[in-house]
C-alpha positions as CSV (number, residue, x, y, z in Angstrom):
1,M,137.8,77.8,110.4
2,A,140.6,75.3,110.7
3,D,142.1,73.4,107.6
4,N,141.4,70.2,109.3
5,A,140.7,68.4,112.7
6,D,144.3,68.5,114.0
7,D,145.1,72.3,113.0
8,E,145.3,74.4,116.2
9,I,145.3,77.6,114.1
10,L,141.8,79.1,113.3
11,H,141.3,80.9,110.1
12,W,139.0,83.9,109.1
13,F,137.7,84.1,105.7
14,Q,135.4,86.6,104.3
15,P,134.1,85.4,100.7
16,L,133.9,88.0,98.1
17,Q,130.5,86.7,96.9
18,R,128.7,85.5,99.8
19,G,125.8,82.9,100.1
20,V,122.4,84.3,101.4
21,M,119.4,82.1,101.6
22,P,116.2,84.2,101.4
23,L,113.4,84.5,103.8
24,N,110.9,85.4,101.6
25,D,109.2,84.3,98.5
26,R,112.4,83.9,96.5
27,F,113.3,80.8,98.6
28,H,112.3,77.7,96.4
29,L,110.8,74.4,98.1
30,P,111.4,71.2,95.7
31,R,107.9,69.7,95.3
32,R,109.1,66.3,96.3
33,L,110.9,67.5,99.4
34,R,107.7,69.5,100.4
35,R,105.5,66.1,100.3
36,T,108.7,64.8,102.4
37,V,108.8,67.4,104.9
38,L,105.1,67.5,105.2
39,A,104.8,63.7,105.7
40,G,106.7,64.0,108.8
41,R,108.4,60.7,108.6
42,Y,111.4,62.0,111.1
43,D,111.1,63.8,114.2
44,V,112.8,67.4,114.2
45,T,114.0,69.3,116.9
46,S,116.2,72.2,118.2
47,D,119.0,72.3,120.4
48,R,117.7,69.4,122.2
49,D,121.7,67.6,121.7
50,F,123.8,70.2,120.2
51,M,127.0,68.5,121.1
52,R,126.0,65.4,119.2
53,M,125.0,67.2,116.3
54,L,128.4,69.4,116.5
55,D,130.4,66.2,116.7
56,L,128.3,64.3,114.0
57,C,128.9,67.5,111.4
58,A,132.6,67.1,112.5
59,A,132.7,63.6,111.8
60,Q,134.4,61.5,108.9
61,H,132.3,60.0,106.4
62,P,133.4,57.7,103.4
63,T,131.9,61.2,101.1
64,R,133.9,63.4,103.3
65,T,137.5,62.7,105.2
66,E,138.1,66.0,106.6
67,T,136.3,68.6,108.3
68,W,137.2,72.0,109.2
69,I,135.8,72.1,112.9
70,N,139.2,71.6,115.2
71,Q,139.1,71.2,118.8
72,P,139.7,74.9,119.5
73,L,136.5,75.8,117.6
74,R,134.4,72.8,119.1
75,K,134.7,74.5,122.4
76,L,134.0,78.1,120.9
77,Y,130.8,76.7,119.2
78,L,130.0,75.2,122.5
79,A,130.6,78.2,124.8
80,L,128.2,79.8,122.4
81,F,125.7,77.5,122.7
82,D,126.0,77.7,126.4
83,A,125.7,81.3,125.9
84,G,122.4,81.0,124.1
85,Y,124.0,82.1,120.4
86,A,124.6,78.6,119.2
87,H,121.5,76.7,118.0
88,S,121.1,72.8,116.2
89,I,118.4,71.8,114.4
90,E,118.7,68.1,114.7
91,V,117.0,65.1,112.5
92,W,115.8,62.0,114.5
93,A,114.9,58.4,112.6
94,G,113.7,57.1,116.4
95,R,116.6,57.6,118.7
96,E,119.0,58.1,115.5
97,L,120.4,61.3,114.8
98,V,120.4,61.1,111.2
99,G,121.3,64.7,110.3
100,G,121.0,68.2,110.5
101,L,122.4,71.5,110.9
102,F,123.9,74.1,113.4
103,G,124.8,78.1,113.1
104,V,124.7,81.1,115.2
105,H,122.0,83.5,115.6
106,I,123.0,87.6,116.8
107,G,120.2,89.7,116.4
108,G,118.2,88.9,113.1
109,A,120.5,87.5,111.3
110,F,121.1,83.4,111.5
111,F,124.9,82.0,110.3
112,G,124.7,78.6,108.8
113,E,128.1,76.6,109.9
114,T,127.4,73.2,108.3
115,M,124.6,70.8,108.0
116,V,125.1,67.1,108.0
117,S,122.8,64.0,106.7
118,R,123.4,60.4,107.0
119,A,119.5,59.4,105.6
120,R,118.0,60.6,103.0
121,D,116.8,64.6,102.7
122,A,117.6,65.1,106.4
123,S,119.7,68.0,106.1
124,K,117.3,69.2,103.3
125,I,114.5,68.8,106.0
126,A,116.6,70.6,108.6
127,L,116.9,73.4,106.5
128,V,113.3,73.7,105.4
129,H,112.5,73.5,109.2
130,L,115.2,76.4,109.8
131,V,114.1,78.6,107.2
132,A,110.1,78.1,108.5
133,T,111.6,79.0,111.9
134,L,113.9,82.0,110.9
135,R,110.2,83.4,109.0
136,R,108.3,83.0,111.8
137,Q,110.3,84.7,114.5
138,G,111.2,87.5,112.5
139,F,114.6,86.9,111.0
140,T,115.8,88.9,108.0
141,L,119.4,87.1,107.1
142,L,120.5,83.7,106.5
143,D,123.9,83.8,105.8
144,T,125.1,80.5,103.9
145,Q,128.4,82.1,104.1
146,Y,129.6,80.0,100.4
147,P,126.7,79.7,97.6
148,T,127.1,76.1,96.3
149,S,125.1,74.0,93.2
150,H,122.9,72.4,96.5
151,L,121.8,75.3,98.0
152,A,121.0,77.0,94.5
153,Q,117.8,74.7,94.1
154,F,116.3,76.2,97.1
155,G,117.1,80.0,95.6
156,C,120.2,80.8,97.5
157,L,121.1,84.5,96.1
158,I,124.6,85.3,95.5
159,W,125.7,88.7,97.4
160,D,128.7,91.1,97.0
161,A,130.2,92.7,100.2
162,S,128.9,95.6,99.6
163,Q,125.1,94.4,99.5
164,Y,126.1,91.7,102.6
165,Q,126.8,94.4,104.8
166,D,124.3,96.7,104.4
167,A,121.6,93.3,105.1
168,L,124.1,92.5,108.3
169,S,124.1,96.0,109.6
170,E,120.2,96.2,109.2
171,A,119.5,92.5,111.0
172,L,122.0,92.8,113.6
173,Q,119.6,95.7,114.6
174,R,116.5,93.6,115.2
175,D,115.9,92.1,118.5
176,V,115.1,88.6,117.4
177,V,114.7,85.6,119.9
178,W,115.1,82.2,119.0
179,C,112.4,79.6,119.6
180,A,113.2,75.9,120.1
181,D,109.8,74.5,119.0
182,V,110.9,73.5,115.7
183,R,108.3,70.5,115.3
184,L,105.9,70.0,111.7
185,D,103.0,70.9,114.2
186,A,104.6,74.3,115.4
187,L,105.6,75.1,111.9
188,M,103.1,73.6,109.3
189,S,101.3,77.0,108.5
190,E,105.0,78.5,107.6
191,I,105.9,75.4,105.7
192,Q,102.8,75.4,103.9
193,S,103.3,78.9,102.6
194,L,106.7,78.7,101.6
195,K,107.2,78.8,97.4
196,V,106.9,75.2,95.6
197,R,109.0,74.7,92.7
198,D,109.1,71.6,90.5
199,A,112.2,69.8,90.0
200,A,114.2,70.6,86.7
């Protein structure tokens, strides 16, 4: 990642403690969010407009004045998308893109890069659809890079380097395909099977 949008240098980071979102029953779906997701108030798509999703994630906002996505990194993500390795999940209110996320897929691992929300719960809805589609397709690892309090509500795990490397090695050996059909109807059974957690 870069220090800011104007930085021409890319830096490599390897956290000593890695955030990993469970793809089993340890994933927790807050009850209120479950109702919101199942209500289908937004349209959810995948790879419909990767470039626009990337730019929305990189855009300045009152809550985030700096971005780690510079132009060299943007070009790399677009190249990965063209090669079939990068994917986005977009959340739409009509024709307006109001949130979502993107990441990189290799084998049975999905590396979440960043997420963004311009409407209530938009990024959370994208995350739920992501987890559901990864479970459906047989992915075994969802790497969130850094654990955060925001992700903790979903059951985000904290792994040391050794535990992470073991899981990564296993995931990379799997032959898993991405499926761009992330509509609510297509994922209904997976979403309904997610463990529900009452708000604290």
